[in-house]
C-alpha positions as CSV (number, residue, x, y, z in Angstrom):
1,M,35.6,-81.0,76.7
2,E,35.5,-84.8,76.9
3,K,31.8,-84.7,77.8
4,N,31.0,-82.5,74.8
5,N,32.9,-84.9,72.5
6,K,30.9,-87.9,73.9
7,K,27.7,-85.9,73.5
8,K,28.5,-85.1,69.9
9,I,29.4,-88.8,69.2
10,V,26.1,-89.9,70.7
11,I,24.2,-87.3,68.6
12,I,26.0,-88.4,65.5
13,L,25.3,-92.1,66.2
14,L,21.6,-91.3,66.8
15,V,21.4,-89.3,63.6
16,I,23.1,-92.2,61.7
17,L,20.7,-94.7,63.4
18,F,17.7,-92.5,62.4
19,I,18.9,-92.3,58.8
20,V,19.5,-96.1,58.7
21,L,16.0,-96.8,60.1
22,V,14.4,-94.3,57.7
23,T,16.2,-95.9,54.8
24,I,15.2,-99.4,55.9
25,G,11.6,-98.3,56.3
26,T,11.6,-96.6,52.9
27,I,13.0,-99.7,51.2
28,Y,10.5,-101.9,52.9
29,F,7.6,-99.6,52.0
30,I,8.7,-99.4,48.3
31,N,9.2,-103.2,48.2
32,R,5.8,-103.8,49.9
33,N,4.1,-101.5,47.4
34,N,5.8,-103.3,44.5
35,I,4.6,-106.7,45.8
36,L,1.1,-105.4,46.3
37,K,1.1,-103.9,42.8
38,Q,2.4,-107.1,41.3
39,E,-0.3,-109.1,43.2
40,F,-3.0,-106.7,42.0
41,L,-1.8,-107.0,38.4
42,E,-1.7,-110.8,38.7
43,Q,-5.2,-110.8,40.1
44,E,-6.4,-108.5,37.4
45,K,-4.9,-110.8,34.8
46,I,-6.7,-113.8,36.3
47,Q,-10.0,-111.8,36.4
48,N,-9.6,-110.9,32.7
49,T,-8.3,-114.2,31.4
50,I,-11.1,-115.9,29.4
51,V,-11.4,-119.7,30.0
52,S,-15.0,-120.1,28.8
53,T,-17.1,-118.6,26.0
54,L,-20.8,-119.0,25.6
55,T,-22.8,-117.9,22.6
56,I,-26.5,-117.6,23.2
57,D,-28.9,-117.7,20.2
58,V,-32.6,-116.9,20.4
59,N,-32.8,-114.4,17.6
60,P,-30.5,-112.0,19.2
61,S,-27.1,-113.6,19.4
62,I,-25.0,-112.8,22.5
63,E,-21.5,-113.8,23.5
64,I,-20.5,-114.2,27.2
65,N,-16.8,-114.6,28.2
66,L,-16.0,-116.0,31.6
67,N,-12.9,-116.3,33.7
68,K,-11.9,-119.4,35.8
69,N,-14.1,-118.2,38.7
70,T,-17.1,-118.1,36.4
71,L,-17.2,-114.4,36.6
72,V,-18.1,-112.4,33.5
73,V,-15.2,-110.8,31.6
74,S,-17.4,-109.4,28.9
75,V,-20.8,-109.6,27.2
76,K,-21.0,-108.7,23.5
77,G,-23.9,-108.4,21.1
78,L,-23.1,-110.3,17.9
79,N,-25.9,-108.9,15.7
80,D,-28.0,-105.7,15.4
81,D,-30.8,-107.0,17.7
82,S,-28.4,-107.9,20.5
83,V,-26.3,-104.8,20.2
84,K,-29.5,-102.7,20.7
85,L,-30.6,-105.0,23.5
86,L,-27.4,-104.7,25.4
87,D,-27.0,-101.0,25.0
88,N,-26.0,-99.2,28.3
89,H,-25.6,-102.5,30.1
90,N,-22.3,-103.5,31.7
91,F,-22.0,-107.0,33.2
92,K,-18.3,-107.2,33.8
93,G,-17.3,-108.9,37.1
94,Q,-20.8,-110.2,37.8
95,K,-21.7,-113.9,38.4
96,L,-23.0,-115.9,35.5
97,D,-26.4,-116.6,37.0
98,D,-27.0,-112.9,37.7
99,V,-26.1,-112.0,34.1
100,L,-28.3,-114.8,32.7
101,D,-31.1,-113.6,34.9
102,N,-30.7,-110.0,33.5
103,L,-30.4,-111.3,29.9
104,V,-33.6,-113.4,30.2
105,K,-35.4,-110.4,31.6
106,L,-34.2,-108.2,28.7
107,L,-35.2,-110.8,26.2
108,K,-38.6,-111.3,27.8
109,D,-39.3,-107.5,28.0
110,N,-38.4,-107.1,24.4
111,N,-40.7,-109.9,23.3
112,Y,-38.1,-112.4,22.2
113,L,-39.4,-115.0,24.7
114,E,-43.1,-114.8,24.2
115,S,-43.9,-118.2,22.7
116,E,-45.4,-121.0,24.8
117,T,-42.1,-122.8,24.5
118,N,-39.0,-120.8,23.7
119,T,-35.8,-122.5,22.4
120,I,-32.5,-121.1,23.5
121,L,-29.4,-122.4,21.8
122,V,-26.2,-122.2,23.9
123,N,-22.8,-123.1,22.4
124,I,-20.0,-123.6,24.9
125,T,-16.2,-123.3,24.2
126,T,-14.3,-124.1,27.4
127,T,-11.6,-125.9,29.3
128,D,-13.9,-126.3,32.3
129,K,-15.5,-129.8,32.3
130,N,-18.3,-128.6,34.7
131,M,-19.3,-125.7,32.5
132,E,-22.1,-127.5,30.7
133,S,-23.9,-128.5,33.9
134,I,-23.3,-125.0,35.4
135,V,-24.9,-123.3,32.4
136,K,-27.8,-125.7,32.2
137,D,-28.6,-125.4,36.0
138,D,-28.3,-121.6,35.8
139,F,-30.5,-121.3,32.8
140,E,-33.2,-123.6,34.3
141,K,-33.2,-121.5,37.5
142,V,-33.4,-118.1,35.8
143,T,-36.1,-119.1,33.3
144,K,-38.2,-120.6,36.0
145,N,-37.8,-117.5,38.2
146,N,-38.9,-115.3,35.2
147,N,-41.8,-117.5,34.3
148,V,-40.4,-118.3,30.9
149,N,-41.0,-121.8,29.4
150,T,-37.8,-122.8,27.6
151,E,-36.0,-125.6,25.9
152,I,-32.3,-125.1,26.4
153,I,-30.1,-126.8,23.7
154,I,-26.5,-126.9,24.7
155,L,-23.8,-127.6,22.1
156,S,-20.1,-127.8,21.9
157,A,-19.7,-127.0,18.2
158,P,-16.3,-127.9,16.8
159,E,-14.5,-124.7,15.7
160,T,-13.4,-126.0,12.3
161,E,-12.3,-123.6,9.6
162,E,-15.2,-124.6,7.4
163,L,-17.7,-123.9,10.2
164,K,-16.0,-120.5,11.0
165,K,-16.3,-119.6,7.3
166,I,-20.0,-120.5,7.1
167,A,-20.7,-118.5,10.3
168,S,-18.7,-115.5,9.0
169,E,-20.3,-115.5,5.6
170,N,-23.8,-115.7,7.0
171,N,-23.2,-113.4,10.0
172,I,-24.3,-115.9,12.5
173,T,-22.6,-117.7,15.4
174,I,-20.7,-120.9,15.0
175,G,-23.2,-122.6,17.3
176,K,-26.1,-121.5,15.1
177,A,-24.3,-122.5,11.9
178,Y,-23.5,-126.0,13.4
179,Y,-27.1,-126.4,14.6
180,I,-28.7,-125.5,11.3
181,E,-26.2,-127.8,9.4
182,E,-27.2,-130.7,11.7
183,Q,-30.9,-130.0,11.1
184,I,-30.7,-129.9,7.3
185,K,-27.9,-132.3,6.6
186,D,-30.3,-134.9,5.1
187,Q,-32.3,-132.4,3.1
188,E,-30.4,-131.4,0.0
189,E,-32.9,-128.8,-1.1
190,L,-32.3,-126.7,2.1
191,T,-29.4,-124.4,2.7
192,I,-28.0,-122.4,5.7
193,E,-29.2,-119.2,3.9
194,D,-32.8,-120.4,4.2
195,F,-32.5,-120.3,8.0
196,K,-29.8,-117.8,9.0
197,D,-32.3,-115.1,9.9
198,V,-34.8,-117.4,11.4
199,S,-35.1,-117.5,15.2
200,I,-34.0,-120.7,17.0
201,N,-37.5,-121.1,18.1
């Protein structure tokens, strides 16, 4: 009788121990999953947080948004030509130099870079002080690899309300609006409207 009681107590203790271990394991598993999920969401937030924006003007106008790792968050066409050019292309998560290489190929294949010297206007809005040299080096590399002779003009146009208004009214980028204004500021007979549809070249 005493042996049976001891046996029952041992079984009960083992069952209790098993339940405790299963409970601890379940709590650990749930917590670990929550931590991993949180880390994933944080990483995704970092990947999708824009710290630099490039607008590229040839005639097509293209916007590239980058995260702090210089990976592409999004690429958008800003006018009809560029929307058509970028149709069915997804560059999210790619490195900037790979995306620029693809864009130069697309521009070349669609006859936007067929002059002896092609001018590409790049406006940079960023908190990264190294971005200008990164963009310049990447562009020089990809245009050379694609046998395109280019002049890269890099700007950091001030995003004033006046410039935003001019860009919006003329359906052009702030970079192009700023560049045209700089070119015609001493020539009163010329206006932005005269040049808004003209290629940068």
